[in-house]
N, C-alpha and C positions, 0 to 999 in steps of 0.2 A: 879327566873323565867327566862327561856331561852328567846332568842331574838324573836323566833317565837311566844311564848306565850305573851310576852310584846307587840309586834307589832299587834298581833291579838286583844288584848284588846283595843289598841289605835284605830284600824280600827273598832272594834265592837262598841266602845263608839261613834265614829263619825257616824257610820252607824245608831246607835240607835237614835241619835239626828236628823239625816237626815230623818229617818223613822217616827219619832214623828212629825216633822214639815211637812213631806210629807203627813202623815195621816191627819193633820189639813188641808192641801191643798186639799186632796181628799174629806174631809167633806164639805169644802166650795164649791168645784166643784159640788158635789151632790146637795148642797143647791141652787146653781145658775142654774144648767142645768138639774138636776135630773139624774136618772140612766137608764131611758127608754125613748123612743121617738126620734124624728128627731134630735134635737139639741144635746142631749147627745151622740147619736151614731155617729153623724157627727164630734163632737169635739174629741171624743176618736180616731176615725180613722184619723182625720187631724193631731192630735198631735203625733200619733203613726207612721205615714208614714215616717217622717224625721228620727226618731230614728231607724226604720228598715233599711232605706237606708244607714244611717251612719254605722250600724252594717254590712250591706252587703259589702259596699265599703272599709271601713277602720277598723271597730271595731275588726273584727276577726283577721285581719292582725296585728294590733297594739298589741292586747293581746297575739298573738301567738309568735311574734318575738321581741317585743320591749325590754322587760326586759333582755333576754339573750344578745341582742346587746348592751344595755346600760351598763350592767355589764362588758362586754368585753371592751367597749369604755372607761369606767372610769379607767381601768387599764393601758391605754395608756398615754404616756407623754403629748400628745396634746389633752387631753380629752375635754377641754373647746371648742376648735375649732370644734372638731368632733360633740359634742353635739349641738353646734350652727347650724352646717350644717344639722343635723338630724331634729332639730326643724323647721328650715327654709323649708326644703324639705316637712315636714308634713303640714306646713301652706299653701304652694303653692298647694299641692295636695288637701287639704281640700277646699280651695277657689275655685278651678276648679270644684270639684265635687258638691259643693253647688250651684254654678251658673248653672251648667248643669241640676241639679235636679229641680231647680226653674223653668227653661224653660220647663221641662218635667212634671210639676205638673199635668196638665189635664189628661195626659196619665196614670200617677201613680194612680190618684184618680179613674179613670175608672177601672183599674185593681183590685183595692182593694175593692171597695164598690159596684160594679155592675152598673146597668143601670137606677136606679131610678133617674129622673131628679133633684128633690128637694134635694135628698141626695148628688148627685154629686156636685151640685152647692155650697152647704154649706160646704161640706168636702173640696172642692177645695180652698175655701176662707180660712178656718182654716189651711190647709196645707201650703199655701203660707206664712202666718204669722209665722208659726213654722219652715219653711225650713232653716233659718240661724242657727238653732240649730245643724245642721250637722257639720258646721265649729267649733262651740264652744264645742261640745261634743268631737270632735277629738283633739282639743287643750288641753282640760282638761285631756284626756287620756295620751297624750304625756308628758305634764308637770308633771302630777301625777306619771307616771312611772319613770321619772327621779328622783323625790323626793323619791319614794319607793326604787329605787336602791341605793340611798344614805342613806337609813334607816330613812328618815324623813316622817313619815306617818301622823302626826297630821293634818296639814292643808289640805292635800290630802283627809283625811277622813271626815273632817268637812266642806269643802267648799260647798258641796251640800246643806247645811243648808241655805246658802245665796240664792240659787235658789228658794227654797221653800218659804222663807220669802218674796222675791220679788213677786212671783206668788200669795201668800196669800193676799198680799196688793192689787193686781189687782182684785182678786175675792171679797175681802171685800168691795172695792169701788163699784164694779158691783152690789153686793147684796144690798148695801145701796141705790143705785140709782134706780135699776130696779127690785129688788126682785127676785123671782124664775121665770126663763124664759123657763122652760121645754116645755111649750105648746105655746110659741110665734111662729107666722108665720115666714117664711123664710126672708121676707123683714125687720124684726126687726133687723137682723144682719147687721150692718153697720160698718164703720171704728172705731167708739167709742166703740161699744160693742166687736168688734174683738180685739181692743187694750187692753182692760181690761182683757180679757180672754187669748187668744193665744199670744198676744203681750207681756204681762207682763211675761208669762212663758218663752218666748224667751229671754227677758231681764234677767231673773233669771239665765238661763243656761249660758248666757254671763258672768254674775258676778261670777258664779261658776268657770269658766275657768280662768278669768283674775286675780282673787285674788291669784292664784298659782305663779304668777311672784314674789310676795313678799317673800315667803320662799325660792324661787329659788335664789333670790339675796342675802339673808341672809347666804346661804351656799357657797357663792362665785361664783355662776354660773350666773352672770348677762348676760342676753341674748342680743346678737348682731346679726342681720341678716348676715348669711354667706352662699353664694350660691355655689353650687357644690355638687356632690354626691360621690366623691371619698373618701374612708376611713370611710364610715358610715355603711358598712357591707351589702349593698344591695344584693351583689352577694350571700352571704351565707343565706340571708333572703329568696331568691327566692323559693326554694322547699317548705319550711314550709309555706310561705305566699300564695303560690298557693293552697296548700291543705286547708289552713285556709279560703281562699276566697271561695273555693268549699264548705266548711262546711256551711258558712253563706249564700251562694247562694242557696243551697238546703233548708236550714232552712227558708229563706225568700219566696221561692216558696211555701213551705208548709204553712207559715203564710198567704201568699196572698190567698191561697185557703180557709183556715179556717176563715180568716177575711171576705171573700166574703160570707161564709155560715152564720156567726154570724150576719153580717150586714143585710142580706136579710131575716133572719128567721122571724122577726116581721111582715114585709110587706107580706110575703107569708102566714103566719098564718092568717093575716087579710083577704087576698083574698080567701083563700081556706077553712078556718074554721070559718070565721066571728068573730074572736077575735080582741079585741083592741090591737094596737101595744104596749100600756102601760102595758098590761097583759102578754106579752111574753118576755122571756129572749133574749136579743140581744147582740150586740158587747159591749155596755157599761156595761151590767150586767156581761159579761164574764171578761172584763178588770178590773172591780172592785173586782170581786172574785179573779182574778189573783193577783191583788195588795195586797190583804190580804194574799194569799198563799205565795207570794214572800217575805213577811216581815221577817220570820225567815231565809229564804234562804239568803237574802241579809245581814242580821245582823250577821249570824254565818258562813255559808258556804263561802260566798264571802270574808268575813274578813279573815278567816283562809287561804283560797286559795291565797289571795293577799299577806298575810304575809309570807307564807311558800314558795311561788314561787321563790323569790330571793335566799333563802337558798338552795332550791333544785337545782336551776341553778348553784349556786356556787359549791355545792358538785359534781355535774356532771362535771363541768369544771375541778375539782380536781380529777376526776375519783374515787370518794369515793362512790361506789355503795351501800355499807352497810348502810351508813347514809341516803341515798336517800330512801332505803327500809324502814328503821325504821321510818323516818319522814312521809312517805306516809301512812304506816300502822297505825301509831298513829293518824294522822289527820282523816283518814276514820273512825276509830273506835270511836273517840271522837265526831265527827260531827254526826255520825249515832245515837248515844245515844240521842243527843239533838234534832235532826230532827224527830226522831220517836215519841218523846213526843209531838211535835207540831202537827204531823199527828194525834195522838190520840185526842188532843184537838179539832182539826178541824172536826174530824169525830163525836165526841160526841156532841159538841155544836156549829154547824155552824151558826144557826140562831141567837142566842144571840151574837155571836162574830160579825156578820154582823151589828146588831143593835148597839153594843157598839162602833165599829170602825167607823160607818157611821150613826151618830145620826139623820141626816137630812132625811134619807130614810123612806119610809112607811113600815108597816109590810108585805105588799104584795111584795115589792121589796126585803125585807130580805129573804123571802121564795124563791124567784126566784134565789137569790145568793147562798142559802144554798147548793143545790145539786151540782152545779159546784165546789164550795169550797171543799166540802167533797170528790168529785171525784179527784180533783187535788191533794189533800193532800196525797192520797195513794202513789203517786210517788215522794213525797218530799224527803225521804231519798236517793233514788236512783239517782235523779237528782242532789242532793248535792254531792254525791260520784262521779258522772260523772264529775262534775266541777273540783274536785281535781285531778282526774285521767287525765283529759284533760290537765290541766296545767302541770302535770308531763310529759306527752308526749311532750308538747311544749318545756319543759326544755331540753328534749333529742333531740330537733330540729326534731321531728317526727310529721308531720301533717297528714300523710296518715291514720294511725290507728284511730284517732279521726273522720276523715271524713267517714271511713268505718262504724263505729258505728252510727254516726249521720244519714247517709243515710239510714241504715237499720232501725233505730228507727223511723224515719219520714215516711218511706214507710209503716211500720206496722201501724203507727198512722193513716195515710191517708186511708189505706185499711179499718180499723175499722170504721173511721168516715163516709166514703162514704157508707159502708154497713149499718150503723145505719140510715143514712139519707134516704136510700132507703125504710126502713121499718117503721121508726118512723115519727110521725107528727112533723111539724116545731117547736112547742113549747117545744120539747125535744132535739132539736139539740145542744144547748149550753151544756147541761149536758152530752150528748153523746161525744162531743168534749173533755170535761174535762176528762171523763173516758178513752177515747182513748189515751190521752196523758200519763196517768199514766200506763195503761196496756201495752203500747208499750215499756216503760222502763223495766217493769218486764220481758217481753218476750225476749228482746234483750240484757239485761245487762250481762248474762253469757258470751256472745261473747266478750264484753269489758273486762271482767275479764281475759279471756284467752289471749287477746292481751297484756294487761299490764303485766301479769305474764311472758310472753316471754321475756320481757325486763330485767327480774331478774332471768334468767335461771330457769323459772318455779317454783320459790320459793319466794313467796310474804308474808311471815309470815302467811301462810295459816291457820294453826291450830288456832292461836290466833284470826284471823279475823272471822273464822267460829264460834268459841265458843262464842265470844263476840256478834255476830249478833243473834245467837240462844237465848242467854239470853235477848237481847233487844226485839226480837220478842215476846218471852214469856211474858215479862213485859208489852209490848204494848197490847197484847190480854187480859191479866188480867185487865189492866187499862180501856180498852174499855168496857168490860162487866160491871165492877163496875161503870164506868162513865154513861153508858146508864141507869142502874138501878137507880142511884142517880138522873139523869136528870128527869126521869119519875116521881119520887117521888116529886121533887121540882116543876115540872110543874103542879102538882095537886093543889098546893097552891099559885103559882105565874104564872099567865097566861099573857105572854107577848103580846099575840094577842087579848087581851080584848079590845073592842071598847072604854072602859072608859079610857084606858091609851093613853096618847098623849105626844108628845114633850119630855121635860126634864124628866118627870116622867117615861116614858117608857125607856129612855136612862139610867137613874140611876138604874132602876130595871134590865136592861140587863147587866150592869156592875156588879151589885150585884150577879146575877146568874152566870156570867162568873167567878167571883172571888171565889165563894163558890165551884163550880164544879172543877175549876182549882186547888184549894188547895187540894181537895180530890184526884184529878188525880196525883198531884205531890207526895202526901204521898204514894199512892198505887204504882206508877211507881218506885219511889226511893226505897221504902221498898222492892219491888220485886227484883230489881237489887242488892240491898245489900244482901238479902237472898241468891242470886245466886253468891255472891262474885265477882261482876263486878269491877275489879280494875280500869278500865278507869273512872268510876264514881268518885272514890276517887281522881283521878288526876284532875278532873273538880271541885270537891267540896272543897278540902283541901285549895287551894289558897284563896277561898272566906272566909272560916272559919278563916284562918290565918289573913286576913285583919281585922276581927272583934274580934280578940283575943281569938278565941275558938279552942281548940284542942280535937279531938276525936280519941282516941287511935286505935279503930277498923279501921278507915279510914286510919290513918297514917301507920299502919301495912300492910294494903292492898296495899297501894301505894309502900311501901318499897319492899314487896314481888314481885310486878310487876316489879320494877326497877331491882331487882336481876335477875329475870327470863329473862328480856330483855337483860341484860348485858351478861348473859350466852349464850343466843341465838346469840347475835351479835358477841361474840368472836368465837363461833363455825362456824358461817357463814364466818367470816373473815379468819379463819383458812382453811376452805374448799376452799374459793376462792383463797387463797394464796398457796395451795398445788400443788405439781407437778412442782415446779419451777426448781429443780435440781441445785440450786445454782445460777441460772441466775437472777441477780438482776433486770433486765428490763422485765422479763417475766410477773410479776404480773401486771405491767402497761398495757402490751399488752392484757392480758386476760380481765381485766376490761374494756379496751377500746372496745374490741370486743363485750362485753355485752351492752355497751352504744350505739354502732351502728356507722355505717359509716358516718352519717351526722355530728357527733360531731368532726370528724377529721379536 
């Protein structure tokens, strides 16, 4: 197994553990605060604002430039001193930003949640308790990327489990003392209740970051504060960092607008339609649906992108464009196969999935989440592909093209959202937002493909990418049709919305329904892909079969055929890119550099 595959598995296993413990945290959160109403919406907004601000100020910059700079730094003779300077600079920057944002909390709260006095007051309190997370998220990113550049992914991948365990402890104590507080008045929320909810979440994020100093020390990089910015690559970071900042700035402006919409939808529905706020999907409903949607994205797409990013950065530094092309194409095709299956599952059984993953919610709340989850899932494959392509652009030290795509995608999303709001009642706004997010990717993704192809002389393994995705779409359509027919048959003898079902019984039945239909979907999806001779599926399945001592000659032959085909194409591309040299041994390097772009010089 190659290094990308091995590191992807390490990242995926850590992400899986993180998502499992994170889902337990989400279950406890729903049990403590519910998924609708004042407390649930205020907590979701208050805990989200620091994360969004961190992403705005430093997250995009760190993700865009940190790995390339660390890779370069580790090749220097004074690597330890340079890394200490880089970490110290990041710590000072994060401390300053955290302090500034804490002071600005009332303004931020007003911008995100609107003008409802009770909502503003409670969100403001939750936000203040969560604001130190900006510093610890940033520290986690810096230390984790240093470890990633050294090929040490284990603790980086698993440390977020600590955050979830600490937070779960807080929610567990809260439930034991206070029970479910979704309908408690605003004055119920004091220092004790805030500490057990938002406070313990902040302590968890701190633990997630601080444990990374342990593996850092083990690899001989004991951190010592070192002040100064010379030698840490800030000058070369500048253009990419500026574009990265622009991306997250535009993203957060969009998030601010959409959060305002989802937070205000329940109260507007109450005022204009006479509906109870607990019967209308709001910010908490959307965030919970998004949490379920993001599970496969985080488990697979983020793990693969994180693992392949250092390899792509290194290949670009060595001017090996063919390897970059091969890695990018392989990652996109493999991730698309997996993401499309999850989209199929979310489309076919959104309500049972909601009940299975959030056993503390009511059947009414699960129906409110079903439509947003289904709408979000349509864009799952494209958003995953965008992540990998974005990281590839950053490895080229190109932040302009990701910004152009991001700006276009968000503009289209907002146009769709505001058009829907104009014509739809507020109880449909959250579903409209989810649909807008997915369809904006569909409408703008061709432009992104054109941008990334230009980096490879308009040759991005096009035929194989197109053929694979045609097969995947065909398998997805067949699976959705079979899945819906199966679902309707099962629903006739298992009624999850029966008033006789409550608590554990409903949860176990929801898991049973999910398991039965998922097994059928897997069989149909995999069988269709195999009938279409999808070699990428063999690459995914064979390592799993090998681990359990099973060999399937059909899959092995399919993988070998793909390897031979890839080698032939790679050799042809290498020959093409090396032609026209006329004996000049330096000409090849210049040609490849010209494709990589001016920023890499």
